[in-house]
C-alpha positions as CSV (number, residue, x, y, z in Angstrom):
1,M,0.0,0.0,0.0
2,H,1.2,3.5,-0.8
3,D,2.4,5.6,2.1
4,K,-0.2,8.4,2.6
5,V,2.3,11.1,3.7
6,S,4.6,10.3,0.8
7,L,1.7,10.8,-1.6
8,L,0.7,14.0,0.1
9,K,4.2,15.4,-0.3
10,K,4.6,14.1,-3.9
11,Y,1.4,15.4,-5.4
12,W,0.4,18.3,-3.1
13,G,3.7,19.4,-1.6
14,Y,2.5,19.2,2.0
15,D,4.4,17.6,4.9
16,N,1.3,17.2,7.1
17,F,-2.4,16.6,6.9
18,R,-4.9,19.1,8.0
19,P,-7.1,18.2,11.0
20,L,-9.2,15.0,10.4
21,Q,-8.0,14.4,6.8
22,E,-5.9,11.4,7.7
23,E,-8.6,9.9,9.9
24,I,-11.1,10.3,7.1
25,I,-8.8,8.6,4.6
26,D,-8.2,5.7,7.0
27,S,-11.9,5.2,7.5
28,I,-12.4,4.9,3.8
29,L,-9.5,2.5,3.4
30,R,-11.1,0.3,6.1
31,G,-14.1,0.1,3.8
32,D,-16.4,2.1,6.0
33,D,-19.0,4.6,4.7
34,T,-17.8,8.0,5.9
35,L,-19.5,11.3,6.5
36,A,-17.1,14.3,6.8
37,L,-18.2,17.7,8.0
38,L,-15.2,20.0,7.3
39,P,-15.9,23.7,7.2
40,T,-15.0,25.8,4.1
41,G,-11.3,25.7,3.5
42,G,-10.8,22.4,5.5
43,G,-9.5,20.4,2.6
44,K,-12.4,18.1,1.8
45,S,-11.5,17.2,-1.7
46,L,-8.0,15.9,-0.8
47,C,-9.7,13.2,1.3
48,Y,-11.1,11.4,-1.7
49,Q,-8.4,12.4,-4.2
50,L,-5.5,11.0,-2.1
51,T,-7.6,7.9,-1.3
52,A,-8.2,7.3,-5.0
53,L,-4.4,7.1,-5.6
54,I,-4.1,4.4,-2.9
55,K,-7.0,2.2,-3.9
56,E,-7.3,0.2,-7.1
57,G,-10.0,1.4,-9.6
58,I,-11.8,4.6,-10.2
59,C,-13.2,7.1,-7.7
60,L,-16.6,8.4,-8.8
61,V,-17.2,11.9,-7.6
62,V,-20.7,13.4,-7.7
63,S,-20.5,17.2,-7.8
64,P,-23.2,19.8,-8.4
65,L,-21.4,22.4,-10.5
66,V,-19.8,22.0,-14.0
67,A,-17.3,24.8,-13.2
68,L,-16.3,23.1,-10.0
69,M,-15.7,19.8,-11.8
70,K,-13.7,21.3,-14.6
71,D,-11.5,23.2,-12.1
72,Q,-10.7,20.2,-10.0
73,V,-10.0,18.0,-13.0
74,Q,-7.6,20.7,-14.3
75,Q,-5.8,20.9,-10.9
76,L,-5.5,17.1,-10.7
77,N,-4.1,16.8,-14.2
78,N,-1.6,19.5,-13.4
79,R,-0.4,17.3,-10.6
80,N,-0.2,14.3,-12.9
81,I,-3.2,12.6,-11.4
82,K,-5.4,11.2,-14.1
83,A,-8.9,12.6,-13.8
84,A,-11.8,13.5,-16.1
85,C,-15.3,14.8,-16.0
86,L,-18.4,14.2,-18.1
87,V,-20.3,17.4,-18.8
88,S,-23.0,18.3,-21.3
89,S,-20.8,20.5,-23.4
90,M,-18.6,17.6,-24.5
91,N,-19.3,16.0,-27.9
92,A,-19.8,12.3,-28.4
93,N,-16.2,11.7,-29.3
94,E,-14.9,13.4,-26.2
95,V,-17.3,11.4,-24.0
96,G,-16.2,8.2,-25.8
97,V,-12.6,8.9,-25.0
98,V,-13.5,9.3,-21.3
99,Y,-15.4,6.0,-21.3
100,N,-12.5,4.2,-23.0
101,H,-10.1,5.5,-20.3
102,C,-12.5,4.2,-17.6
103,A,-12.7,0.8,-19.3
104,N,-8.9,0.6,-19.4
105,N,-8.5,1.8,-15.8
106,A,-6.5,4.8,-17.1
107,L,-8.4,7.2,-14.8
108,K,-8.2,7.6,-11.0
109,L,-11.1,10.0,-10.7
110,L,-14.3,10.6,-12.7
111,Y,-16.4,13.6,-11.9
112,V,-20.2,13.6,-12.9
113,S,-23.2,15.6,-11.9
114,P,-26.2,14.0,-10.1
115,E,-28.2,14.5,-13.3
116,R,-25.8,12.2,-15.2
117,L,-26.7,9.4,-12.8
118,Q,-30.2,9.4,-14.2
119,Q,-29.0,8.7,-17.8
120,R,-29.5,5.1,-18.8
121,S,-26.5,5.3,-21.2
122,F,-24.2,6.4,-18.3
123,I,-25.5,3.7,-15.9
124,S,-24.9,1.0,-18.5
125,R,-21.3,2.2,-18.8
126,L,-20.9,2.6,-15.1
127,K,-21.8,-1.0,-14.5
128,G,-18.6,-2.0,-16.3
129,M,-16.3,0.2,-14.3
130,N,-14.1,-0.9,-11.4
131,L,-15.1,1.7,-8.7
132,S,-12.9,2.1,-5.7
133,L,-15.0,4.8,-4.0
134,I,-18.1,6.9,-4.4
135,A,-17.6,10.5,-3.2
136,V,-20.6,12.8,-2.8
137,D,-19.6,16.5,-2.6
138,E,-21.9,19.1,-1.1
139,A,-23.8,16.3,0.5
140,H,-26.2,18.6,2.3
141,C,-28.0,19.0,-1.0
142,V,-29.5,15.5,-0.4
143,S,-31.2,16.6,2.8
144,Q,-34.7,18.1,3.0
145,W,-33.5,19.9,6.1
146,G,-30.5,21.3,4.3
147,Y,-30.4,25.0,3.2
148,D,-29.8,24.0,-0.4
149,F,-31.9,20.9,-1.1
150,R,-31.8,19.5,-4.6
151,P,-34.2,16.7,-5.7
152,T,-31.6,15.3,-8.2
153,Y,-29.4,14.4,-5.2
154,L,-32.0,11.8,-4.1
155,K,-31.1,9.7,-7.1
156,I,-27.5,9.1,-5.9
157,A,-28.5,6.3,-3.6
158,G,-29.6,4.3,-6.6
159,I,-26.1,3.5,-7.6
160,R,-25.3,1.9,-4.3
161,A,-27.3,-1.2,-5.4
162,L,-24.9,-1.6,-8.3
163,F,-21.8,-1.4,-6.1
164,P,-22.8,-2.7,-2.6
165,K,-19.2,-3.3,-1.5
166,V,-17.8,0.1,-2.6
167,P,-17.5,2.6,0.3
168,L,-19.2,6.0,0.1
169,L,-17.8,9.3,1.3
170,A,-20.2,12.2,1.8
171,L,-18.7,15.6,2.3
172,T,-20.2,18.9,3.4
173,A,-19.0,22.2,4.8
174,T,-22.1,23.2,6.8
175,A,-24.7,21.0,8.4
176,T,-26.6,20.7,11.7
177,Q,-27.1,17.4,13.4
178,S,-30.5,16.8,11.7
179,V,-29.0,17.4,8.3
180,L,-26.2,14.9,9.1
181,D,-28.7,12.3,10.1
182,D,-30.7,12.9,7.0
183,I,-27.6,12.5,4.8
184,K,-26.9,9.1,6.3
185,E,-30.5,8.0,5.7
186,K,-30.9,9.3,2.2
187,L,-27.5,7.9,1.0
188,L,-28.2,4.6,2.6
189,M,-24.9,4.8,4.5
190,R,-24.0,1.8,6.6
191,R,-21.3,1.3,9.3
192,C,-21.0,5.0,9.0
193,C,-18.1,6.9,10.6
194,V,-18.8,10.6,11.2
195,F,-16.0,13.2,11.4
196,C,-16.8,16.8,12.3
197,G,-14.2,19.5,12.1
198,S,-14.3,22.7,14.1
199,F,-16.2,25.7,12.7
200,F,-13.9,28.2,14.5
201,R,-12.1,30.6,12.1
202,S,-9.7,32.5,14.3
203,N,-8.5,34.7,11.4
204,I,-12.0,36.0,10.4
205,A,-13.4,39.1,12.1
206,Y,-17.2,39.0,11.8
207,S,-19.2,42.2,12.1
208,V,-22.8,43.3,11.6
209,V,-23.8,46.8,10.6
210,F,-27.4,48.2,10.7
211,E,-27.4,51.0,8.1
212,Q,-30.2,52.5,5.9
213,N,-27.7,54.0,3.4
214,K,-26.3,50.6,2.3
215,S,-24.7,51.9,-0.9
216,Q,-22.5,54.4,1.1
217,C,-21.7,51.7,3.6
218,M,-20.5,49.4,0.7
219,L,-18.2,52.1,-0.6
220,N,-16.7,52.6,2.8
221,V,-16.0,48.9,3.2
222,V,-14.3,48.7,-0.2
223,R,-12.2,51.9,0.4
224,L,-11.1,50.8,3.9
225,N,-10.3,47.2,3.1
226,D,-7.5,46.2,0.7
227,G,-7.3,43.1,-1.4
228,T,-9.8,40.9,-3.3
229,G,-13.4,40.8,-2.1
230,I,-16.8,39.4,-2.7
231,I,-20.1,41.3,-2.3
232,Y,-23.2,39.2,-2.0
233,V,-26.5,40.8,-3.0
234,R,-30.0,39.4,-3.2
235,N,-30.9,39.6,-6.9
236,R,-29.4,39.9,-10.4
237,R,-30.3,43.5,-10.9
238,Q,-28.3,44.6,-7.8
239,T,-25.2,42.8,-9.0
240,Q,-24.9,45.2,-12.0
241,E,-26.1,48.2,-10.0
242,Y,-23.4,47.8,-7.3
243,A,-20.7,46.8,-9.8
244,D,-21.5,50.0,-11.8
245,I,-21.2,52.1,-8.6
246,L,-17.8,50.7,-7.8
247,Q,-16.6,51.2,-11.3
248,T,-17.5,54.9,-11.1
249,I,-15.0,55.3,-8.3
250,G,-12.3,53.4,-10.1
251,V,-12.7,50.0,-8.5
252,K,-12.4,47.1,-10.9
253,A,-15.6,45.2,-10.3
254,L,-17.8,42.7,-12.2
255,A,-21.4,41.4,-11.8
256,Y,-22.0,37.6,-11.5
257,H,-25.3,35.8,-11.6
258,A,-27.0,32.7,-13.0
259,G,-28.5,34.6,-15.8
260,L,-25.2,35.0,-17.6
261,D,-24.3,32.2,-20.0
262,A,-21.8,29.6,-18.8
263,K,-18.9,31.0,-20.9
264,E,-19.4,34.5,-19.7
265,R,-19.6,33.3,-16.0
266,D,-16.3,31.4,-16.5
267,R,-14.7,34.4,-18.1
268,R,-15.6,36.7,-15.3
269,Q,-14.7,34.2,-12.6
270,Q,-11.3,33.8,-14.2
271,R,-10.6,37.5,-14.3
272,W,-11.4,37.7,-10.6
273,M,-9.3,34.6,-9.8
274,T,-6.3,36.1,-11.5
275,N,-6.8,39.5,-9.7
276,E,-7.5,41.3,-12.9
277,V,-10.8,42.2,-11.2
278,R,-10.7,43.1,-7.5
279,V,-14.4,42.8,-6.5
280,M,-17.0,40.3,-7.6
281,V,-20.6,41.5,-7.0
282,A,-22.7,38.3,-7.0
283,T,-25.8,36.5,-6.1
284,N,-25.3,33.2,-4.1
285,A,-24.8,31.5,-7.5
286,F,-21.1,32.5,-7.1
287,G,-18.5,30.8,-4.9
288,M,-19.2,27.1,-4.5
289,G,-15.9,25.3,-5.0
290,I,-13.9,28.5,-5.6
291,D,-10.3,27.8,-4.7
292,K,-8.9,31.3,-4.1
293,S,-7.0,31.5,-0.8
294,D,-6.3,35.3,-0.7
295,V,-9.9,36.7,-0.5
296,R,-9.5,39.3,2.2
297,W,-13.2,40.2,2.8
298,V,-16.7,39.1,2.1
299,L,-19.6,41.7,2.3
300,H,-23.2,40.7,2.5
301,M,-25.6,43.4,1.4
302,G,-28.6,42.0,3.2
303,I,-29.5,39.0,5.4
304,P,-29.0,35.4,4.1
305,D,-31.9,33.0,4.9
306,S,-29.9,30.7,7.1
307,I,-26.8,30.6,9.3
308,E,-25.6,27.7,7.1
309,A,-25.7,29.8,4.0
310,Y,-24.0,32.7,5.7
311,F,-21.2,30.7,7.2
312,Q,-20.6,29.0,3.8
313,E,-20.4,32.3,2.0
314,S,-18.5,34.3,4.6
315,G,-16.0,31.5,4.9
316,R,-14.8,32.1,1.4
317,C,-12.4,34.8,2.8
318,G,-9.2,34.1,4.6
319,R,-8.5,30.5,3.5
320,D,-4.8,31.3,3.6
321,G,-5.1,31.9,7.4
322,L,-4.3,35.6,7.2
323,P,-6.6,38.2,8.9
324,S,-9.8,38.7,6.9
325,K,-13.3,40.3,7.4
326,A,-16.8,39.1,7.1
327,I,-19.2,42.0,7.2
328,L,-23.0,42.0,7.0
329,V,-25.0,45.2,6.3
330,Y,-28.7,45.2,6.7
331,D,-31.7,47.6,7.1
332,D,-35.3,47.2,8.2
333,A,-36.5,46.3,4.7
334,D,-34.1,43.3,4.7
335,V,-35.9,41.9,7.8
336,E,-39.3,42.3,6.2
337,R,-38.1,40.9,2.9
338,L,-36.7,37.8,4.6
339,L,-39.9,37.0,6.4
340,K,-41.9,37.6,3.2
341,S,-39.6,35.3,1.2
342,H,-40.4,32.5,3.7
343,E,-44.1,32.7,3.0
344,Q,-43.4,32.7,-0.8
345,S,-41.1,29.7,-0.4
346,F,-43.9,27.7,1.1
347,P,-47.0,28.5,-1.0
348,P,-50.3,26.9,0.2
349,P,-50.9,23.4,-1.2
350,S,-53.8,24.8,-3.2
351,T,-51.3,27.1,-5.1
352,I,-48.9,24.1,-5.7
353,R,-51.8,22.2,-7.2
354,R,-52.9,25.2,-9.3
355,V,-49.3,25.6,-10.7
356,Y,-49.3,21.9,-11.6
357,A,-52.6,22.2,-13.4
358,A,-51.4,25.4,-15.2
359,I,-48.2,23.7,-16.4
360,G,-50.3,20.8,-17.7
361,N,-52.6,23.1,-19.5
362,V,-49.9,25.3,-21.1
363,C,-48.1,22.1,-22.3
364,R,-51.5,20.7,-23.5
365,V,-51.0,17.4,-21.8
366,P,-54.3,15.5,-21.2
367,I,-54.9,13.7,-17.9
368,G,-53.3,10.3,-18.1
369,S,-50.8,11.3,-20.7
370,G,-47.3,12.9,-21.0
371,E,-45.0,10.5,-19.2
372,G,-41.4,11.2,-20.2
373,M,-42.5,14.1,-22.5
374,S,-40.4,17.4,-22.4
375,F,-41.7,20.9,-23.1
376,D,-40.4,24.4,-23.3
377,F,-41.2,26.1,-20.0
378,D,-41.1,29.9,-19.4
379,I,-41.8,30.4,-15.7
380,S,-42.3,34.2,-16.1
381,N,-45.0,33.7,-18.8
382,L,-46.8,31.1,-16.7
383,A,-46.8,33.4,-13.6
384,Y,-48.1,36.4,-15.7
385,N,-50.8,34.5,-17.7
386,Y,-52.2,32.8,-14.6
387,A,-51.8,35.8,-12.3
388,L,-49.4,34.0,-9.9
389,N,-46.5,35.3,-7.9
390,I,-43.4,34.2,-9.7
391,N,-41.6,33.3,-6.4
392,E,-44.5,31.1,-5.4
393,V,-44.5,29.4,-8.9
394,Y,-40.7,28.7,-8.5
395,S,-41.2,27.2,-5.0
396,S,-44.2,25.2,-6.2
397,C,-42.1,23.7,-9.0
398,L,-39.5,22.6,-6.4
399,F,-42.2,20.8,-4.4
400,L,-43.6,19.2,-7.6
401,E,-40.1,18.0,-8.5
402,K,-39.6,16.6,-5.0
403,E,-42.9,14.7,-5.2
404,G,-41.7,13.1,-8.5
405,L,-44.4,14.6,-10.7
406,L,-42.2,16.9,-12.8
407,S,-38.5,17.6,-13.4
408,F,-36.8,20.8,-14.6
409,P,-33.5,19.8,-16.3
410,S,-31.1,22.6,-17.1
411,I,-30.4,23.6,-20.7
412,E,-26.8,22.4,-20.1
413,Q,-28.0,18.8,-19.7
414,S,-29.7,18.8,-23.1
415,T,-28.2,17.2,-26.2
416,S,-29.5,16.6,-29.7
417,T,-30.7,13.0,-30.5
418,L,-30.9,11.2,-33.9
419,Q,-32.1,7.9,-35.2
420,I,-32.5,6.7,-38.8
421,I,-36.0,5.4,-39.0
422,A,-36.2,4.5,-42.8
423,N,-34.9,1.0,-43.7
424,R,-31.5,0.7,-45.3
425,N,-32.8,0.1,-48.8
426,D,-34.9,3.2,-48.8
427,V,-32.0,5.2,-47.3
428,Y,-29.7,4.0,-50.1
429,R,-32.1,5.0,-52.8
430,F,-32.6,8.4,-51.1
431,Q,-28.9,8.9,-51.0
432,V,-28.5,8.2,-54.8
433,E,-31.3,10.6,-55.6
434,N,-30.3,13.3,-53.1
435,Y,-26.5,13.4,-53.1
436,R,-26.2,16.4,-50.8
437,Y,-28.3,14.7,-48.1
438,G,-26.5,11.5,-49.0
439,D,-23.1,12.9,-48.0
440,L,-24.6,14.0,-44.6
441,L,-26.2,10.6,-44.0
442,Q,-22.9,8.8,-44.8
443,I,-21.1,11.0,-42.2
444,V,-23.7,10.4,-39.6
445,T,-23.7,6.6,-40.0
446,R,-19.9,6.6,-39.9
447,L,-19.7,8.7,-36.7
448,Y,-22.6,7.0,-34.8
449,G,-22.6,3.3,-35.1
450,G,-25.9,1.6,-34.5
451,I,-27.9,4.6,-35.4
452,Y,-30.4,2.5,-37.4
453,T,-31.4,0.5,-34.3
454,Q,-31.2,3.0,-31.5
455,R,-31.3,6.7,-30.8
456,A,-27.9,8.4,-30.4
457,N,-26.8,11.6,-28.7
458,I,-25.2,13.7,-31.4
459,D,-23.2,16.8,-31.7
460,E,-23.9,19.0,-34.8
461,Q,-20.6,20.7,-34.5
462,R,-18.7,17.4,-34.7
463,I,-20.7,16.4,-37.8
464,A,-19.9,19.8,-39.3
465,C,-16.2,19.3,-38.7
466,S,-16.4,16.0,-40.7
467,S,-18.2,17.6,-43.6
468,F,-18.4,20.6,-45.9
469,F,-21.4,22.0,-43.9
470,D,-21.4,24.3,-40.9
471,A,-23.3,23.4,-37.7
472,K,-26.4,25.5,-38.6
473,E,-26.7,23.8,-42.0
474,V,-26.3,20.4,-40.4
475,S,-29.2,21.2,-38.0
476,Q,-31.4,22.5,-40.9
477,M,-30.7,19.5,-43.1
478,L,-31.5,17.0,-40.3
479,S,-34.7,18.9,-39.6
480,Q,-35.6,18.5,-43.3
481,L,-34.8,14.8,-43.2
482,H,-37.0,14.5,-40.1
483,A,-39.9,16.1,-42.0
484,M,-39.3,13.6,-44.9
485,K,-39.4,10.7,-42.3
486,I,-35.9,9.5,-43.1
487,V,-34.7,10.3,-39.5
488,E,-36.1,11.2,-36.2
489,Y,-34.2,14.3,-35.1
490,V,-34.7,16.1,-31.8
491,P,-32.5,19.2,-31.6
492,R,-30.8,20.3,-28.4
493,K,-33.1,22.4,-26.3
494,T,-32.2,26.1,-26.1
495,K,-35.0,27.0,-23.6
496,P,-35.7,25.9,-20.0
497,Q,-37.6,22.6,-20.0
498,V,-40.2,20.8,-17.9
499,V,-40.5,17.1,-18.1
500,F,-43.5,15.0,-17.0
501,T,-41.8,12.3,-15.0
502,M,-45.1,10.5,-14.8
503,A,-48.4,10.8,-16.6
504,R,-50.4,13.9,-15.7
505,I,-52.8,13.3,-12.9
506,P,-55.8,15.4,-11.7
507,E,-54.5,18.1,-9.4
508,S,-56.9,17.0,-6.8
509,N,-55.0,13.7,-6.6
510,I,-51.7,15.3,-5.7
511,I,-50.7,14.2,-2.2
512,L,-48.2,16.7,-0.8
513,H,-47.8,15.0,2.7
514,E,-49.0,18.1,4.4
515,S,-47.6,17.2,7.8
516,N,-44.1,17.0,6.4
517,Y,-44.8,20.2,4.4
518,Q,-45.6,22.0,7.6
519,Q,-42.6,20.5,9.3
520,L,-40.4,21.8,6.5
521,K,-42.0,25.3,6.7
522,D,-41.5,25.4,10.5
523,W,-37.9,24.3,10.1
524,A,-37.2,27.0,7.6
525,M,-38.7,29.6,9.9
526,R,-36.4,28.4,12.7
527,R,-33.4,28.9,10.4
528,I,-34.6,32.4,9.6
529,Q,-35.2,33.3,13.2
530,A,-31.7,32.0,14.1
531,M,-30.2,34.3,11.4
532,L,-32.2,37.3,12.6
533,T,-31.1,36.6,16.2
534,Y,-27.5,36.6,15.0
535,V,-27.8,40.0,13.3
536,K,-29.6,41.6,16.2
537,N,-27.6,40.2,19.1
538,C,-25.3,43.0,19.9
539,T,-23.9,41.7,23.2
540,E,-22.4,38.2,22.4
541,C,-19.2,37.3,20.5
542,R,-20.1,36.6,16.8
543,Q,-18.2,33.4,16.6
544,T,-19.7,32.2,19.8
545,Q,-23.1,32.6,18.3
546,L,-22.2,30.9,15.0
547,L,-20.5,27.9,16.7
548,R,-23.4,27.4,19.1
549,Y,-25.7,27.0,16.1
550,F,-23.5,24.1,14.9
551,N,-23.5,22.6,18.5
552,E,-19.9,23.6,19.1
553,N,-18.8,25.5,22.2
554,M,-16.1,28.2,22.5
555,S,-14.0,28.3,25.6
556,S,-13.3,32.0,25.1
557,E,-14.4,34.9,22.9
558,C,-12.8,35.4,19.5
559,G,-11.4,38.8,20.3
560,V,-11.7,40.2,16.8
561,C,-15.4,40.6,16.0
562,D,-17.3,43.8,16.3
563,I,-18.7,42.8,19.7
564,C,-15.3,41.7,21.2
565,T,-13.6,44.9,19.9
566,R,-16.3,47.2,21.3
567,P,-14.9,49.5,24.0
568,K,-15.1,47.8,27.4
569,D,-17.1,50.6,29.1
570,E,-19.8,50.3,26.4
571,R,-20.0,46.6,26.8
572,A,-20.1,46.8,30.6
573,L,-22.9,49.4,30.4
574,R,-24.9,47.2,28.1
575,Q,-24.5,44.3,30.5
576,E,-25.5,46.4,33.4
577,I,-28.7,47.5,31.7
578,E,-29.6,43.9,30.8
579,E,-29.1,42.8,34.4
580,T,-31.2,45.7,35.7
581,I,-34.1,44.8,33.3
582,L,-33.9,41.1,34.4
583,R,-34.1,42.2,38.0
584,L,-37.1,44.4,37.3
585,V,-39.1,41.8,35.5
586,D,-38.3,39.0,38.0
587,G,-41.7,38.1,39.4
588,K,-43.3,41.3,38.1
589,S,-44.8,42.4,34.8
590,W,-44.3,45.9,33.5
591,R,-46.3,48.0,31.1
592,A,-44.0,49.0,28.2
593,G,-44.3,52.7,28.9
594,D,-43.7,52.2,32.7
595,L,-40.6,50.1,32.2
596,L,-39.1,52.6,29.8
597,G,-39.9,55.4,32.1
598,H,-38.4,53.7,35.1
599,L,-35.2,52.9,33.2
600,D,-35.0,56.5,32.1
601,L,-35.2,57.6,35.8
602,L,-32.3,55.3,36.5
603,G,-30.3,57.2,33.9
604,Y,-30.6,54.5,31.1
605,S,-31.6,55.9,27.7
606,N,-31.9,54.6,24.1
607,I,-32.6,51.0,25.1
608,D,-35.1,50.0,22.5
609,D,-32.5,47.8,20.7
610,I,-31.5,46.2,24.0
611,L,-35.1,45.2,24.8
612,E,-35.5,43.8,21.3
613,D,-32.3,41.9,21.5
614,M,-33.3,40.4,24.8
615,M,-36.6,39.3,23.4
616,D,-34.8,37.7,20.4
617,R,-32.6,35.8,22.8
618,G,-35.6,34.6,24.9
619,L,-34.6,36.5,28.0
620,L,-37.7,38.7,27.8
621,R,-41.1,38.7,26.2
622,L,-43.8,41.2,25.5
623,D,-47.3,39.8,26.4
624,S,-50.3,42.1,25.8
625,N,-48.1,45.2,26.1
626,L,-46.6,43.8,29.3
627,Y,-42.9,43.0,29.6
628,V,-42.3,39.8,31.5
629,G,-39.3,37.6,32.3
630,K,-38.6,34.3,30.5
631,G,-39.7,32.3,33.5
632,R,-43.3,33.6,33.6
């Protein structure tokens, strides 16, 4: 067996493992299923990459982002570790090369998306591979209690039946105990060893600012903090607005959001990675898998909807261990917006059923029909035409996908398909009489063997490179052959799609498991309340609050957050006011006006935020305009 430390030094240049990395690798080598919770920057990927070098066979890595897969494959190949990924932009020849490498055991790691696991052609190839390990990155996406649940992740467990003796490694950077338990259940993990790293980031100074003029606050942060940074905003429009503001003062900034095409997103990310651009203004679509160690600050212009999301995003600064800052700026509107978004994220069951019926009607799918059929789907038009809130439509679609009624594949997953449906004699006669089409058909049959008997995924650009036609002409000619019933040609989709994963049913028959639905809604609200408590708690060390949420205790304060660095006399005064209020409400209720007046007589003023903070922390409550202590 290869020596772990020697491999670490040879391929990564490190003399020692980071905390828990070696223990995780040893667990996998014993053949145990392993669940690793390593916070951002903890070196999760090395755990399966180094293990893949030790074990015979191929490590299958399931990862949610194409950019992340490509980046890791490039890094591995640069280290002379044989790795590849399968992504939708690859043509059939490129995919075939990867499959040949797998068949010949010429790869150590193969990266795929969870959507790829649903393709029968991939599963048939997978069955012939010698897998050494199944690694599931961003494993919290499999949990309904996670902050980033994705229905496609539920399909991962299906491959375990194909490889019952192959260990599985699930990795995540942020998860509560309930999420960890759900990951183990959903991925059918057995003899599972769980490793949890510390969430403490000693080099990050967390701070929260309440400010109505958020734009000016952003400018102050950028001016006062050197180095590369990320600004997270809540929508696509704001990414461009804030990037424009920064550019007007000479700061090199770019906007980043999911609405940009993949090539443009990659281009902008690369410019930021190489420090050509200093600031990336982005939605939460940016950052997963970013391996940039020298980000000096992360600024949130608003309140994320969970501590998990905030910790993940803010943790993208300071991965090199040097002092860094995580700053959150919010105003009253952000609080109201967050609470409103929760309601829209959990539309009433009647709305979910209405959205399902509307999709069926727009696609003209009769009851009892449509299984496996795909249709163009414009969520904005649906919302407008049926007078529905677009956020509620989006959330309804997620629930319908989770219930297995519909799926919404991304455009990137789409490929063109082709099959010759005329018999060989008819095709021969057609070629003789129509030489231009004949040349095309000859090329197609040469490139895609078996195309007479089964549908093939094709690449128009590859066909064009083997002919005198361009890709557009190839597509047009195949469409004409389709109309003449020589071939059956389905072009690659260029618009968002909806797929009926089962025949359409009457909306009244949709069972949404409403008790579970309510449980999810309540759980999401608890996450929001935890986030609001964090931003409003102005007395307790920021890292103490964050770690407590993940069931980790701190022995002392961090010493660098906005609370810890507040002047001692101000902190002491605040503590004194809290203790006075607790004494006053111990065994006695106070009218709001009387309590404020009494505190004013004692010389304490401007205490509204202290009272609100104490209520958020459960030390005090307001009952029928009476302040009472937590014990009453």
